[in-house]
mmCIF file of the C-alpha atoms, coordinates in Angstrom:
data_MODEL
# 
_entry.id   MODEL 
# 
loop_
_atom_site.group_PDB 
_atom_site.id 
_atom_site.type_symbol 
_atom_site.label_atom_id 
_atom_site.label_alt_id 
_atom_site.label_comp_id 
_atom_site.label_asym_id 
_atom_site.label_entity_id 
_atom_site.label_seq_id 
_atom_site.pdbx_PDB_ins_code 
_atom_site.Cartn_x 
_atom_site.Cartn_y 
_atom_site.Cartn_z 
_atom_site.occupancy 
_atom_site.B_iso_or_equiv 
_atom_site.pdbx_formal_charge 
_atom_site.auth_seq_id 
_atom_site.auth_comp_id 
_atom_site.auth_asym_id 
_atom_site.auth_atom_id 
_atom_site.pdbx_PDB_model_num 
ATOM 1   C CA . UNK A 1 1   ? 0.000  0.000  0.000   1.00 0.00 ? 1   UNK A CA 1 
ATOM 2   C CA . UNK A 1 2   ? 2.810  2.431  0.850   1.00 0.00 ? 2   UNK A CA 1 
ATOM 3   C CA . UNK A 1 3   ? 4.531  1.607  -2.434  1.00 0.00 ? 3   UNK A CA 1 
ATOM 4   C CA . UNK A 1 4   ? 1.396  2.603  -4.324  1.00 0.00 ? 4   UNK A CA 1 
ATOM 5   C CA . UNK A 1 5   ? 1.165  5.867  -2.356  1.00 0.00 ? 5   UNK A CA 1 
ATOM 6   C CA . UNK A 1 6   ? 4.816  6.667  -3.083  1.00 0.00 ? 6   UNK A CA 1 
ATOM 7   C CA . UNK A 1 7   ? 4.326  5.935  -6.769  1.00 0.00 ? 7   UNK A CA 1 
ATOM 8   C CA . UNK A 1 8   ? 1.233  8.112  -6.843  1.00 0.00 ? 8   UNK A CA 1 
ATOM 9   C CA . UNK A 1 9   ? 3.138  10.921 -5.153  1.00 0.00 ? 9   UNK A CA 1 
ATOM 10  C CA . UNK A 1 10  ? 5.950  10.642 -7.701  1.00 0.00 ? 10  UNK A CA 1 
ATOM 11  C CA . UNK A 1 11  ? 3.417  10.759 -10.536 1.00 0.00 ? 11  UNK A CA 1 
ATOM 12  C CA . UNK A 1 12  ? 1.776  13.767 -8.905  1.00 0.00 ? 12  UNK A CA 1 
ATOM 13  C CA . UNK A 1 13  ? 5.147  15.532 -8.905  1.00 0.00 ? 13  UNK A CA 1 
ATOM 14  C CA . UNK A 1 14  ? 5.421  14.972 -12.650 1.00 0.00 ? 14  UNK A CA 1 
ATOM 15  C CA . UNK A 1 15  ? 1.930  16.360 -13.221 1.00 0.00 ? 15  UNK A CA 1 
ATOM 16  C CA . UNK A 1 16  ? 2.731  19.343 -10.991 1.00 0.00 ? 16  UNK A CA 1 
ATOM 17  C CA . UNK A 1 17  ? 5.759  20.039 -13.181 1.00 0.00 ? 17  UNK A CA 1 
ATOM 18  C CA . UNK A 1 18  ? 3.550  19.945 -16.275 1.00 0.00 ? 18  UNK A CA 1 
ATOM 19  C CA . UNK A 1 19  ? 0.968  22.085 -14.500 1.00 0.00 ? 19  UNK A CA 1 
ATOM 20  C CA . UNK A 1 20  ? 3.611  24.663 -13.688 1.00 0.00 ? 20  UNK A CA 1 
ATOM 21  C CA . UNK A 1 21  ? 4.633  24.884 -17.328 1.00 0.00 ? 21  UNK A CA 1 
ATOM 22  C CA . UNK A 1 22  ? 0.989  25.084 -18.392 1.00 0.00 ? 22  UNK A CA 1 
ATOM 23  C CA . UNK A 1 23  ? 0.241  27.796 -15.829 1.00 0.00 ? 23  UNK A CA 1 
ATOM 24  C CA . UNK A 1 24  ? 3.113  29.948 -17.035 1.00 0.00 ? 24  UNK A CA 1 
ATOM 25  C CA . UNK A 1 25  ? 2.125  29.384 -20.668 1.00 0.00 ? 25  UNK A CA 1 
ATOM 26  C CA . UNK A 1 26  ? -1.477 30.376 -19.886 1.00 0.00 ? 26  UNK A CA 1 
ATOM 27  C CA . UNK A 1 27  ? -0.240 33.495 -18.141 1.00 0.00 ? 27  UNK A CA 1 
ATOM 28  C CA . UNK A 1 28  ? 1.929  34.336 -21.127 1.00 0.00 ? 28  UNK A CA 1 
ATOM 29  C CA . UNK A 1 29  ? -0.965 34.078 -23.548 1.00 0.00 ? 29  UNK A CA 1 
ATOM 30  C CA . UNK A 1 30  ? -3.114 36.364 -21.355 1.00 0.00 ? 30  UNK A CA 1 
ATOM 31  C CA . UNK A 1 31  ? -0.459 38.928 -20.437 1.00 0.00 ? 31  UNK A CA 1 
ATOM 32  C CA . UNK A 1 32  ? -1.207 41.466 -23.159 1.00 0.00 ? 32  UNK A CA 1 
ATOM 33  C CA . UNK A 1 33  ? -3.637 42.239 -25.969 1.00 0.00 ? 33  UNK A CA 1 
ATOM 34  C CA . UNK A 1 34  ? -0.639 42.468 -28.313 1.00 0.00 ? 34  UNK A CA 1 
ATOM 35  C CA . UNK A 1 35  ? -0.505 39.116 -30.127 1.00 0.00 ? 35  UNK A CA 1 
ATOM 36  C CA . UNK A 1 36  ? 3.276  39.245 -30.633 1.00 0.00 ? 36  UNK A CA 1 
ATOM 37  C CA . UNK A 1 37  ? 3.857  39.742 -26.914 1.00 0.00 ? 37  UNK A CA 1 
ATOM 38  C CA . UNK A 1 38  ? 1.340  36.952 -26.174 1.00 0.00 ? 38  UNK A CA 1 
ATOM 39  C CA . UNK A 1 39  ? 3.225  34.613 -28.493 1.00 0.00 ? 39  UNK A CA 1 
ATOM 40  C CA . UNK A 1 40  ? 6.636  35.457 -27.051 1.00 0.00 ? 40  UNK A CA 1 
ATOM 41  C CA . UNK A 1 41  ? 5.510  35.263 -23.409 1.00 0.00 ? 41  UNK A CA 1 
ATOM 42  C CA . UNK A 1 42  ? 3.255  32.245 -23.930 1.00 0.00 ? 42  UNK A CA 1 
ATOM 43  C CA . UNK A 1 43  ? 6.047  30.188 -25.451 1.00 0.00 ? 43  UNK A CA 1 
ATOM 44  C CA . UNK A 1 44  ? 9.095  31.847 -23.938 1.00 0.00 ? 44  UNK A CA 1 
ATOM 45  C CA . UNK A 1 45  ? 8.176  31.787 -20.247 1.00 0.00 ? 45  UNK A CA 1 
ATOM 46  C CA . UNK A 1 46  ? 7.535  28.030 -20.079 1.00 0.00 ? 46  UNK A CA 1 
ATOM 47  C CA . UNK A 1 47  ? 10.647 27.423 -22.179 1.00 0.00 ? 47  UNK A CA 1 
ATOM 48  C CA . UNK A 1 48  ? 12.732 29.348 -19.648 1.00 0.00 ? 48  UNK A CA 1 
ATOM 49  C CA . UNK A 1 49  ? 11.193 27.388 -16.764 1.00 0.00 ? 49  UNK A CA 1 
ATOM 50  C CA . UNK A 1 50  ? 11.790 24.104 -18.584 1.00 0.00 ? 50  UNK A CA 1 
ATOM 51  C CA . UNK A 1 51  ? 15.451 24.952 -19.164 1.00 0.00 ? 51  UNK A CA 1 
ATOM 52  C CA . UNK A 1 52  ? 15.915 25.912 -15.514 1.00 0.00 ? 52  UNK A CA 1 
ATOM 53  C CA . UNK A 1 53  ? 14.266 22.659 -14.396 1.00 0.00 ? 53  UNK A CA 1 
ATOM 54  C CA . UNK A 1 54  ? 16.449 20.609 -16.751 1.00 0.00 ? 54  UNK A CA 1 
ATOM 55  C CA . UNK A 1 55  ? 19.612 22.337 -15.574 1.00 0.00 ? 55  UNK A CA 1 
ATOM 56  C CA . UNK A 1 56  ? 19.008 22.172 -11.831 1.00 0.00 ? 56  UNK A CA 1 
ATOM 57  C CA . UNK A 1 57  ? 16.249 19.754 -10.825 1.00 0.00 ? 57  UNK A CA 1 
ATOM 58  C CA . UNK A 1 58  ? 15.294 17.186 -13.478 1.00 0.00 ? 58  UNK A CA 1 
ATOM 59  C CA . UNK A 1 59  ? 14.634 13.677 -12.241 1.00 0.00 ? 59  UNK A CA 1 
ATOM 60  C CA . UNK A 1 60  ? 14.979 14.681 -8.608  1.00 0.00 ? 60  UNK A CA 1 
ATOM 61  C CA . UNK A 1 61  ? 18.451 15.951 -9.445  1.00 0.00 ? 61  UNK A CA 1 
ATOM 62  C CA . UNK A 1 62  ? 19.615 12.656 -10.972 1.00 0.00 ? 62  UNK A CA 1 
ATOM 63  C CA . UNK A 1 63  ? 19.125 13.862 -14.551 1.00 0.00 ? 63  UNK A CA 1 
ATOM 64  C CA . UNK A 1 64  ? 19.986 17.518 -13.942 1.00 0.00 ? 64  UNK A CA 1 
ATOM 65  C CA . UNK A 1 65  ? 23.092 19.054 -15.482 1.00 0.00 ? 65  UNK A CA 1 
ATOM 66  C CA . UNK A 1 66  ? 23.912 20.926 -12.269 1.00 0.00 ? 66  UNK A CA 1 
ATOM 67  C CA . UNK A 1 67  ? 22.019 19.027 -9.587  1.00 0.00 ? 67  UNK A CA 1 
ATOM 68  C CA . UNK A 1 68  ? 20.956 20.955 -6.515  1.00 0.00 ? 68  UNK A CA 1 
ATOM 69  C CA . UNK A 1 69  ? 20.660 19.288 -3.118  1.00 0.00 ? 69  UNK A CA 1 
ATOM 70  C CA . UNK A 1 70  ? 19.438 20.108 0.354   1.00 0.00 ? 70  UNK A CA 1 
ATOM 71  C CA . UNK A 1 71  ? 18.218 23.575 1.194   1.00 0.00 ? 71  UNK A CA 1 
ATOM 72  C CA . UNK A 1 72  ? 19.338 24.998 -2.156  1.00 0.00 ? 72  UNK A CA 1 
ATOM 73  C CA . UNK A 1 73  ? 17.115 22.452 -3.933  1.00 0.00 ? 73  UNK A CA 1 
ATOM 74  C CA . UNK A 1 74  ? 14.201 23.346 -1.643  1.00 0.00 ? 74  UNK A CA 1 
ATOM 75  C CA . UNK A 1 75  ? 14.610 27.067 -2.326  1.00 0.00 ? 75  UNK A CA 1 
ATOM 76  C CA . UNK A 1 76  ? 14.827 26.417 -6.065  1.00 0.00 ? 76  UNK A CA 1 
ATOM 77  C CA . UNK A 1 77  ? 11.663 24.279 -6.040  1.00 0.00 ? 77  UNK A CA 1 
ATOM 78  C CA . UNK A 1 78  ? 9.730  26.798 -3.973  1.00 0.00 ? 78  UNK A CA 1 
ATOM 79  C CA . UNK A 1 79  ? 10.763 29.606 -6.338  1.00 0.00 ? 79  UNK A CA 1 
ATOM 80  C CA . UNK A 1 80  ? 10.026 27.501 -9.439  1.00 0.00 ? 80  UNK A CA 1 
ATOM 81  C CA . UNK A 1 81  ? 6.602  26.292 -8.356  1.00 0.00 ? 81  UNK A CA 1 
ATOM 82  C CA . UNK A 1 82  ? 5.906  29.625 -6.681  1.00 0.00 ? 82  UNK A CA 1 
ATOM 83  C CA . UNK A 1 83  ? 6.450  31.440 -9.957  1.00 0.00 ? 83  UNK A CA 1 
ATOM 84  C CA . UNK A 1 84  ? 3.903  29.109 -11.549 1.00 0.00 ? 84  UNK A CA 1 
ATOM 85  C CA . UNK A 1 85  ? 1.397  29.816 -8.765  1.00 0.00 ? 85  UNK A CA 1 
ATOM 86  C CA . UNK A 1 86  ? 1.960  33.559 -9.151  1.00 0.00 ? 86  UNK A CA 1 
ATOM 87  C CA . UNK A 1 87  ? 1.497  33.291 -12.905 1.00 0.00 ? 87  UNK A CA 1 
ATOM 88  C CA . UNK A 1 88  ? -1.734 31.375 -12.365 1.00 0.00 ? 88  UNK A CA 1 
ATOM 89  C CA . UNK A 1 89  ? -2.929 34.011 -9.911  1.00 0.00 ? 89  UNK A CA 1 
ATOM 90  C CA . UNK A 1 90  ? -2.040 36.780 -12.348 1.00 0.00 ? 90  UNK A CA 1 
ATOM 91  C CA . UNK A 1 91  ? -3.875 35.068 -15.213 1.00 0.00 ? 91  UNK A CA 1 
ATOM 92  C CA . UNK A 1 92  ? -6.962 33.911 -13.288 1.00 0.00 ? 92  UNK A CA 1 
ATOM 93  C CA . UNK A 1 93  ? -7.901 34.342 -9.618  1.00 0.00 ? 93  UNK A CA 1 
ATOM 94  C CA . UNK A 1 94  ? -6.463 33.495 -6.232  1.00 0.00 ? 94  UNK A CA 1 
ATOM 95  C CA . UNK A 1 95  ? -8.300 30.184 -5.756  1.00 0.00 ? 95  UNK A CA 1 
ATOM 96  C CA . UNK A 1 96  ? -6.597 28.141 -8.525  1.00 0.00 ? 96  UNK A CA 1 
ATOM 97  C CA . UNK A 1 97  ? -3.210 29.520 -7.486  1.00 0.00 ? 97  UNK A CA 1 
ATOM 98  C CA . UNK A 1 98  ? -3.780 28.528 -3.851  1.00 0.00 ? 98  UNK A CA 1 
ATOM 99  C CA . UNK A 1 99  ? -4.968 25.057 -4.870  1.00 0.00 ? 99  UNK A CA 1 
ATOM 100 C CA . UNK A 1 100 ? -1.878 24.569 -7.028  1.00 0.00 ? 100 UNK A CA 1 
ATOM 101 C CA . UNK A 1 101 ? 0.446  25.813 -4.270  1.00 0.00 ? 101 UNK A CA 1 
ATOM 102 C CA . UNK A 1 102 ? -1.326 23.677 -1.661  1.00 0.00 ? 102 UNK A CA 1 
ATOM 103 C CA . UNK A 1 103 ? -1.048 20.501 -3.724  1.00 0.00 ? 103 UNK A CA 1 
ATOM 104 C CA . UNK A 1 104 ? 2.625  21.231 -4.298  1.00 0.00 ? 104 UNK A CA 1 
ATOM 105 C CA . UNK A 1 105 ? 3.193  21.772 -0.559  1.00 0.00 ? 105 UNK A CA 1 
ATOM 106 C CA . UNK A 1 106 ? 1.527  18.453 0.330   1.00 0.00 ? 106 UNK A CA 1 
ATOM 107 C CA . UNK A 1 107 ? 3.519  16.685 -2.367  1.00 0.00 ? 107 UNK A CA 1 
ATOM 108 C CA . UNK A 1 108 ? 6.789  18.232 -1.131  1.00 0.00 ? 108 UNK A CA 1 
ATOM 109 C CA . UNK A 1 109 ? 6.135  17.242 2.482   1.00 0.00 ? 109 UNK A CA 1 
ATOM 110 C CA . UNK A 1 110 ? 5.324  13.665 1.456   1.00 0.00 ? 110 UNK A CA 1 
ATOM 111 C CA . UNK A 1 111 ? 8.462  13.519 -0.697  1.00 0.00 ? 111 UNK A CA 1 
ATOM 112 C CA . UNK A 1 112 ? 10.518 14.602 2.317   1.00 0.00 ? 112 UNK A CA 1 
ATOM 113 C CA . UNK A 1 113 ? 8.870  12.076 4.626   1.00 0.00 ? 113 UNK A CA 1 
ATOM 114 C CA . UNK A 1 114 ? 9.307  9.244  2.118   1.00 0.00 ? 114 UNK A CA 1 
ATOM 115 C CA . UNK A 1 115 ? 12.812 10.288 0.999   1.00 0.00 ? 115 UNK A CA 1 
ATOM 116 C CA . UNK A 1 116 ? 11.686 10.853 -2.585  1.00 0.00 ? 116 UNK A CA 1 
ATOM 117 C CA . UNK A 1 117 ? 13.657 14.077 -2.990  1.00 0.00 ? 117 UNK A CA 1 
# 
């Protein structure tokens, strides 16, 4: 039973990563009435986040080019997912942003408890 919960939590982390990219892309496409700016922000912002994730945090740090560990990893994750929550708040309302941030916080605590970091 615990193995299933750990696997579900790991899958949730993956979907949170995708949700973060989607949130930033949605924000980018709603940031301005100018369609060029929408295009650049809607594609550029998630691309920047994806590059940062690949460089510093991919695969729990195992697949990252410059893997972060410990408190530095925690600060990076909070900033990364926090930027997605802020983008979601900016593009929509507070409720979806709080739900996203809350799910991330629960996932992070469970990853710490189960040594999935």
